[in-house]
C-alpha positions in Angstrom: 18.6 22.2 -3.0 18.8 23.5 -6.5 15.2 24.3 -6.7 12.7 23.9 -4.0 9.9 22.1 -6.2 7.1 20.0 -4.7 7.1 16.8 -7.6 4.6 15.0 -5.3 2.3 18.1 -5.7 2.8 18.3 -9.8 2.1 14.2 -10.4 -1.4 15.9 -8.0 -2.0 18.2 -10.6 -1.7 16.2 -13.4 -4.4 13.4 -12.0 -6.5 16.7 -11.1 -6.2 17.7 -14.8 -7.5 14.1 -16.2 -10.1 14.3 -14.0 -11.4 18.3 -15.0 -10.7 16.9 -19.0 -13.7 14.4 -18.3 -16.7 15.7 -19.1 -15.7 16.3 -22.6 -15.8 13.2 -23.7 -19.8 13.8 -23.6 -19.6 16.9 -26.6 -17.6 13.9 -28.5 -20.2 11.3 -27.7 -22.9 13.1 -29.6 -21.2 13.4 -32.5 -20.2 9.6 -32.2 -23.8 8.3 -31.6 -24.3 10.1 -35.2 -21.5 8.4 -36.9 -22.4 5.1 -35.1 -25.9 5.5 -36.3 -24.7 6.1 -39.6 -22.6 3.1 -40.0 -24.7 0.5 -38.0 -27.4 1.4 -41.0 -24.7 0.3 -43.6 -23.8 -2.5 -41.5 -27.2 -4.2 -41.0 -28.2 -3.2 -43.8 -25.2 -5.3 -45.9 -25.4 -8.1 -44.0 -29.3 -8.9 -44.6 -29.2 -8.4 -47.7 -25.8 -10.5 -48.2 -27.8 -13.2 -46.2 -31.2 -12.7 -48.7 -28.8 -12.9 -51.7 -27.4 -16.0 -50.2 -30.5 -17.3 -49.5 -29.3 -18.2 -46.3 -31.2 -17.9 -42.4 -30.4 -14.6 -41.4 -28.2 -14.7 -38.4 -29.2 -12.1 -35.8 -26.2 -12.5 -33.0 -23.5 -10.4 -35.4 -26.2 -7.9 -35.8 -26.2 -7.1 -32.1 -22.5 -5.5 -32.3 -23.3 -1.6 -33.5 -26.2 -1.6 -31.2 -23.4 -2.9 -27.8 -21.0 -0.1 -29.3 -23.8 2.0 -29.6 -24.7 1.7 -25.7 -20.7 2.2 -25.1 -20.7 5.4 -26.6 -23.8 6.5 -25.4 -22.1 6.0 -22.0 -18.5 5.9 -22.1 -17.3 8.1 -19.3 -19.4 5.7 -16.9 -19.2 2.1 -18.3 -15.9 2.8 -20.4 -14.2 4.4 -18.9 -14.9 3.9 -15.7 -14.4 0.1 -15.6 -11.0 0.4 -17.3 -9.9 2.8 -14.7 -11.9 0.4 -12.0 -9.9 -2.2 -12.9 -6.5 -0.6 -13.2 -7.0 1.3 -10.1 -5.7 -1.5 -7.6 -2.4 -2.5 -9.6 -1.9 2.0 -9.5 -2.3 2.0 -6.0 -0.2 -1.5 -4.8 2.4 -0.1 -7.3 2.5 3.1 -5.1 2.4 2.1 -2.1 5.3 -0.6 -2.7 7.4 2.6 -3.8 6.1 4.7 -0.5 7.6 2.0 1.4 11.0 1.5 -0.2 11.2 5.3 -0.1 10.8 5.8 3.8 13.5 2.4 4.7 15.6 4.1 2.4 15.3 7.8 3.9 15.6 6.2 7.0 18.7 4.3 6.6 20.4 7.2 4.7 20.3 9.6 7.7 22.2 6.6 9.7 24.5 6.1 7.1 25.2 9.9 7.7 25.3 10.1 10.9 27.6 6.7 11.1 30.0 8.6 9.0 29.8 11.5 11.0 30.8 9.5 13.7 33.8 7.6 12.0 35.6 11.0 10.4 35.1 12.4 14.4 36.4 9.5 15.7 40.2 9.3 12.8 42.4 12.2 14.6 43.3 12.7 11.5 40.1 14.0 9.6 38.0 15.0 13.0 39.0 18.6 12.3 37.7 18.1 8.9 33.8 18.0 9.8 33.8 18.8 13.5 33.9 22.6 14.8 35.3 21.2 18.3 37.7 19.4 16.9 39.3 21.9 15.2 39.2 24.5 17.5 41.0 21.9 19.8 43.7 21.6 17.7 44.6 25.0 16.8 44.5 25.9 20.1 47.0 22.8 20.8 49.5 24.8 18.2 51.6 27.7 19.4 53.0 30.6 17.0 56.3 28.9 15.7 57.4 29.2 11.9 56.3 25.5 12.0 53.5 26.0 13.9 51.8 28.7 11.7 52.2 26.8 8.9 50.6 23.3 9.8 47.8 26.0 11.0 47.8 27.0 7.4 47.1 23.5 6.1 44.7 23.2 8.4 42.5 25.3 7.0 43.6 24.9 3.4 42.8 21.1 4.1 39.5 21.9 5.9 38.3 24.7 2.6 39.4 22.2 0.4 36.7 19.2 1.6 34.2 21.3 2.2 34.5 22.7 -1.3 34.6 18.9 -1.9 31.5 17.6 -0.8 29.5 20.9 -1.8 30.3 19.9 -5.4 29.6 16.8 -4.5 26.3 17.4 -3.2 24.7 20.2 -5.3 25.8 17.7 -8.3 24.1 15.0 -6.5 21.2 17.4 -6.0 21.4 17.8 -10.0 21.0 14.6 -10.4 18.1 14.0 -8.2 16.1 17.4 -10.1 17.1 15.1 -13.5 16.0 11.9 -11.7 12.7 13.6 -11.1 12.0 15.6 -14.0 12.0 12.2 -16.1 9.4 10.9 -13.7 7.6 13.5 -14.6 8.1 13.9 -18.2 6.7 10.3 -18.2 4.1 11.1 -16.2 3.0 14.4 -18.5 3.2 12.7 -21.6 0.8 9.5 -20.2 -1.3 12.5 -18.9 -1.5 13.8 -23.0 -2.2 10.9 -24.1 -4.8 9.7 -21.6 -7.0 12.7 -22.4 -6.7 12.4 -26.1 -7.3 8.4 -26.1 -10.5 9.2 -23.6 -11.7 12.3 -25.6 -11.8 10.5 -28.7 -12.6 7.4 -27.6 -16.1 7.7 -28.5 -15.3 8.6 -32.1 -12.7 5.8 -32.7 -15.9 3.0 -31.3 -18.2 5.2 -33.7 -15.4 4.2 -36.5 -15.0 0.6 -35.5 -18.8 -0.2 -36.4 -17.9 0.0 -40.2 -16.4 -3.0 -41.8 -12.7 -3.1 -42.2 -12.3 -0.9 -39.2 -13.4 -3.4 -36.1 -9.8 -3.2 -35.1 -10.2 0.3 -34.0 -12.2 -1.0 -31.0 -9.3 -3.3 -29.9 -6.8 -1.1 -30.7 -7.9 1.6 -28.4 -8.4 -0.3 -25.5 -4.9 -1.9 -25.6 -3.5 1.3 -25.9 -5.0 3.2 -23.5 -4.4 0.3 -21.2 -1.0 0.2 -22.2 -0.6 4.1 -21.5 -2.3 4.0 -18.3 0.3 1.0 -17.3 2.5 3.9 -17.5 2.4 5.2 -13.8 2.9 1.9 -11.8 5.7 0.1 -14.1 7.3 3.9 -13.4 6.5 3.1 -9.4 8.1 -0.3 -10.0 11.1 1.0 -11.2 11.6 3.8 -8.8 10.9 0.6 -6.1 13.5 -1.4 -7.7 16.3 1.4 -7.6 15.0 2.8 -3.9 15.3 -1.0 -2.8 19.1 -1.3 -4.5 19.9 2.0 -2.5 18.4 0.3 0.5 20.6 -2.8 0.3 23.5 -0.6 -0.1 22.8 1.6 2.7 22.6 -1.6 4.8 26.2 -2.8 4.0 27.7 0.6 4.1 25.8 0.7 7.9 27.4 -2.7 8.5 30.8 -1.5 7.3 30.3 1.9 9.6 30.2 -0.2 12.7 33.8 -1.4 12.3 35.7 1.1 14.1 39.1 0.7 11.8 36.7 1.4 8.6 37.6 4.9 7.0 34.2 6.0 5.3 34.3 6.8 1.3 32.0 9.6 0.5 32.5 10.2 -3.0 28.7 8.8 -3.3 30.0 7.6 -6.7 27.9 4.6 -6.6 24.9 6.7 -5.8 25.5 9.1 -8.2 25.6 5.8 -11.1 22.5 4.9 -9.9 21.1 8.0 -10.5 21.9 8.0 -13.7 20.6 4.4 -14.6 17.3 6.0 -13.2 17.4 9.0 -15.5 17.9 6.2 -18.6 15.7 3.9 -17.2 12.2 6.1 -17.1 12.4 6.3 -21.0 12.3 2.8 -21.2 8.8 2.8 -19.2 6.5 2.9 -22.5 8.8 -0.2 -24.2 8.2 -2.7 -21.1 4.6 -1.2 -20.7 4.0 -2.0 -23.9 5.8 -5.9 -23.7 2.5 -6.4 -21.1 -0.2 -5.2 -23.2 0.7 -5.2 -26.5 -0.5 -2.0 -28.5 0.9 -1.8 -32.3 1.6 1.6 -33.7 3.2 3.5 -30.9 6.7 2.7 -32.1 7.9 5.5 -33.1 6.7 7.2 -30.0 8.6 4.4 -27.8 12.0 5.0 -30.3 12.1 8.8 -29.9 11.7 8.6 -25.9 14.4 6.1 -25.7 16.5 8.6 -28.5 15.7 11.4 -25.6 17.1 8.7 -23.1 20.2 8.2 -24.7 21.3 12.1 -24.9 20.2 12.5 -21.5 21.9 9.9 -20.1 24.9 11.1 -21.9 24.7 14.8 -21.2 24.7 13.8 -17.6 27.6 11.4 -18.1 29.5 14.4 -19.6 28.4 16.4 -16.7 29.4 14.2 -14.2 32.8 13.7 -15.6 33.5 17.3 -15.8 32.4 18.4 -12.6 34.4 15.1 -10.9 37.5 16.9 -12.4 36.8 20.1 -12.0 36.6 19.8 -8.7 39.1 17.3 -8.0 41.8 19.4 -10.2 40.8 22.4 -7.8 41.3 20.6 -4.7 44.5 18.6 -5.9 46.2 21.7 -6.7 45.1 23.8 -3.7 46.8 20.9 -1.6 49.8 20.8 -3.6 49.9 24.8 -2.7 49.1 24.5 0.9 51.6 21.2 1.6 54.5 24.5 -0.4 
C-alpha cells in the first residue's frame, strides 16, 4: 500500500468531532433567547396594534409562533437536533449496511478471481514460468548450456522481469487510485461535518432571526440545508454501493470466463481503473444529488466549486493513468525487444 491509512478511523473521528462540538449550541442559546425575546415583543406588539388599528378581533394563533420558536431555542440540542438526527439516523444506517454488504461480496469475489487468474497462468505452459517459481526453475533446469539455451534462459529472465515490472506498475497505480478514491470520500465527509457543526452551533441564532417579519424563511432554509447536508453521507454510501455492485458483476463475469481452461486472462485491470476514476469524479457530485432530494437554496456556488474540483481531479487522474501506462508499456516493450535481439 502507498500509505497505511485507516480511513474508517478518520471517519469515526469526524463523527466524534460532531458529538463533541454539540454542547457549544448551549452557548449560542443564551444570545439567541435575547434576540428571539426582543423579536417576539416587536412581533406581538405589531400584530396587536395592526388588529386594533383596523378594529378587528385579535387572532391569537399567529401570536404563538415566536413562543414556539423560543421553546425550540431553549431545548435546541435535544428537541431540534435530536429529533432531526433521530429521524435521519435509520437512513444513514440502512445505506451503510448496504455498502458493507456489497464491499464484503466484492472482496470475496476479488480473492476468488485472483486465485483463478493465477491457476490459469500456471496452467498455460507459455505463461507458467512468469508467475510460478517452480515452473520457472523447472524450465531452467531443462535447458542446457549451449549458446541457444543460454539465449533462451536470458530471454526467460527478461520476460519474467518485464512481467514483474508491469504488474508492479499496475498495482502501484491501482493503489494510487484507491487512495484518491478514499481521499475523495474523506473530503466530502470532512466538508459535511464542518457544515453540520456550523449549522448546529449557529442554529439557535437562525431560529431567533426567523421571529422577525421578513426573515420567516430563515427557519425553513436552515432545516432544509441541515437535512440536505446530513444526507451527503447516505448518498455517498449509496454511490459507493453502486460502484461496488458494478465491480461484483464484473468479477462474477471474469470468474465465469476463467472457468474455461482455454481462456487467457487479462491482468491489466483497465476496466477497474476506469471505474475508480469515475468514482473519484462522482463523489464530488454528491452535494448536487443530495440537493435534489430536499431543495436547499443558496448552496449553488458551493456545489459548483466542488464539481469544478472534481473535474480537475478527474483530469489529473486520467493524465497520470495515461502517463504511467504509456511509460511502463514503453519500458517493458523496449526490454522485450532488446531481449529478443
